[in-house]
N, C-alpha and C positions, 0 to 999 in steps of 0.2 A: 492700761496694762501693756507692757512690752513683752514680746514673745520671741523665743528662739525655737524655730520649727525644725525638727530633725527628720531626715529621710530614712529610708528602709535600713534598719540596723542588721537584721538577719543574723543575730547571734554574735556579732563582732563587738564584744563588750570593751575590749582594750581601746579600739579606735573611738568608740563612743565616749569613754572616759577622757581620752585625750582631747576630743573635740569640745567637750564641756569645759575643760580647763582652759583651752584657747579662748573660749567664749567668756571666760571670767568667772566660772562657777568654782566655789570652794568646797572641797570634800572633807573638811576637817572633822565633821561628825559622822562621816560615812555616807552622806547623801549630798548631791550637788545643790548648793544654794548660792544665789547671786546677791551681792551687796546692794544692787539696785532693785531687788525684788522682781527681776525678770522671771518669766515662767517658761519652762520647757513644754514643748508640744510634740507629741509623737504621732506620725501619720500612718502607723501600722507596719506590718511585717517585721515584728520584733525578732522572730525566730526563723529557724530552718537554714540549712546549708553552712552556717558559720559555726565556730567552735564552742560558743557558750550561750546557747539559746536559753537555758533555764536561768542562768544568771541575769540575763536581760529581762526575761519575764518577771522574775521576782523583784527586780529593781524597779521596773516601771509600775508594778502593782503597788509597791511601797510608796513610791512618789505620789501616785494618784490618790492612794489612801490617805496620805498626809496633806493633800491639796497643794502639792508642790509642782504638779505637772498635769497636763491634759493629754488624753489619748483617744484616738479613733482607729478602728481596726482596718487591717488589710486582708487580702484574700488568703494569705498564709495563716493569719490569725483566725479567720473564719474556718479554715480547714482543720486547724489544730483544735479549735473549740468543738467541732463536730466529732473529731476523733476522741476527745476526752469524754464526750457524752456517750460514746459507744456506737456512734453511727458508722455506717459502712463507707469508709473513705479509703482511697488508694494511698498507701504509705510510700510515696515517692515524690519526686520534684522537690526534695529538700526536707519533707516531713520526716523521712526516715532518720535524719540526723537528730532531730529533737526527740523522736521516739526512743532512739538508742540512749540518749541522755536520761530520759525518764526511766528506762528499764534498769539503769545502773543504781537508781535510788532504792532505799528500803521502802516497804509498803507505806509506812506512816508519812515519810517525807514526800513520796510520790503523791499521796492523797492530798497533802497540804498544798503542794505546788499546783496540782490540778485544780483544786478548789479556788486558789488565789487567781489563777488565770481565768477560770470561768466567771468569777466575780468581776474581774477587770473587764472582760468582754461583754458580759450581760449589762453592765452599767454604762457602757460606752455608746455615744451617739454614732449614727451611721456616718456622719461628717460633722465637723465643728463650724459653727457660725460665731465669729469673734468680732471684736471691735464694732459693736452695734450693727453687725451685719455687713460691714465693709470687707471683711476677710473671711474666706471659707477655706478650710483645710479638709481635703478629701483624699483618700489613699491613691486612687487612680485618676482623680479629677472629677469634675462634675460640670455639666452644662448649666449655664446661668439660669435658664428657665426651669431647671429641675430643683433649684434650691428651695427648700421648704417642703419638698415631697420625700416620701420614703417608700414608694411603691416598689414592687419586685424589679421593674425596669430600672428604676433609679439605683436600687441596691446593686444590681449587676454592673451598672456603669461605674459606680463608686468603687467597687471591689476589683473589677477586671478591666475597666476602661471601655472605650467605645468599640466593642468587638463586632466583627462582621459575621462571625459564624464559621469562617474559614480558618485553617491552621497553616502555620509556617512549616518548613521541612523538619524543624526540631520538635514539632508538636505543640509549640506555643501558639496561642490565638493571634490572628491578624487583627490589629487595632487601627482604627482610623485616627488621624491626627486632629482630634477635636479642638485642640488649643488654637489652631489657626482660625477657627470660626468664632472664637470668643470675642464678644463686643461689650463695651460698657466699662464702668468704673470699678466693678467688683474684682477684687484681687483673689485669685484662686491659687493655692499652693498644694502640690501633690507630688507623688513619686511613682512607684510601680514599674515604670519603664526605664531601665538603666540607660543613662546618657553619660558620656565621658566628662562633660562639664555641665554645671547648672544651666538649664535652658529657660530663658526669659523671652516670652512672646505674648504680645497683646494682654498684658496684665495677668499672665499665668506664669507660674514658676515650677518647673520640674526639678526637684532636688534629690532624686534618686541617682546618685553618681556611682552606683555599682560597687559599693564597698566589698561585698562578699565575693565579687568577681574580680577583685584586684584593682578597683578604681580608687574612689575616695569616699569618705563619709562626709556628708554636707549638711549644713544648717542654713536657714534663712532667717535673718534678724528682722523683726517687724516692730515698729513701722519704718525702720531705717532702709529696708529692702537691700540689705548687704548680705552676700553669701560668704560663708566661711567653711573651709574644707580641711580635712587631714587625710594623708595618704593611707591606703589599706596595706595590711601586711599579708594579704591573701594573694595567691597566684593570679596573674592577669589572664582573663579569658576574653579576648577581643570580640568574639562572635556573639557575646551576650549583650553587647551595647548597641543601641539603635542610633542611627544618624538620621537627621532630618534636613530637608532642603528648605531652609528658612529664607 
């Protein structure tokens, strides 16, 4: 199977559609399908901050339901899921935009959308092991020795990255650069930490190029290992992008 792995969409549906078209997907019947039967893979953070979170949620639910795509959740997906269950979560850091969209729906539509997303989330693996285990797709990445595990420690790593417990001035968690320590043949594709360009280091690929912050929406084609990007229509927010000393 050949895959097109797409980074954090965050409600940027128009850029997502443009990216799939550049990748060769045809939307003639309303859903993107590839003549070579390639499969879309979503690595989480479908919602929050962008203009059309519900449209993205519903779209990915339908694709996965029809076995046209694979999905693994991100930290924003986890928080939205907990919100929809009625848990006590803080409606900020982008969740407020998705909640505002939900509140504009009538009760029946909101219930349907919520149930769809909860089904999508509950049926999703913490991370995806593909190509007979040669490829792992995890929202914020994963250490090679964690693959095969689903403990609380591993879940925190996959959703939030290798966090130190400290916070940056903007309130975001300080994250270690785990990718520099990766060894071996295992290919790991992830997002979560916005970078201006797809970052390839030691058989790891960060494809979150900050679409919702005015960067690009990016995909990685596997097994070709070719990245494809389209520009964002959102305002550019340079302080949201992390630079690395590679």
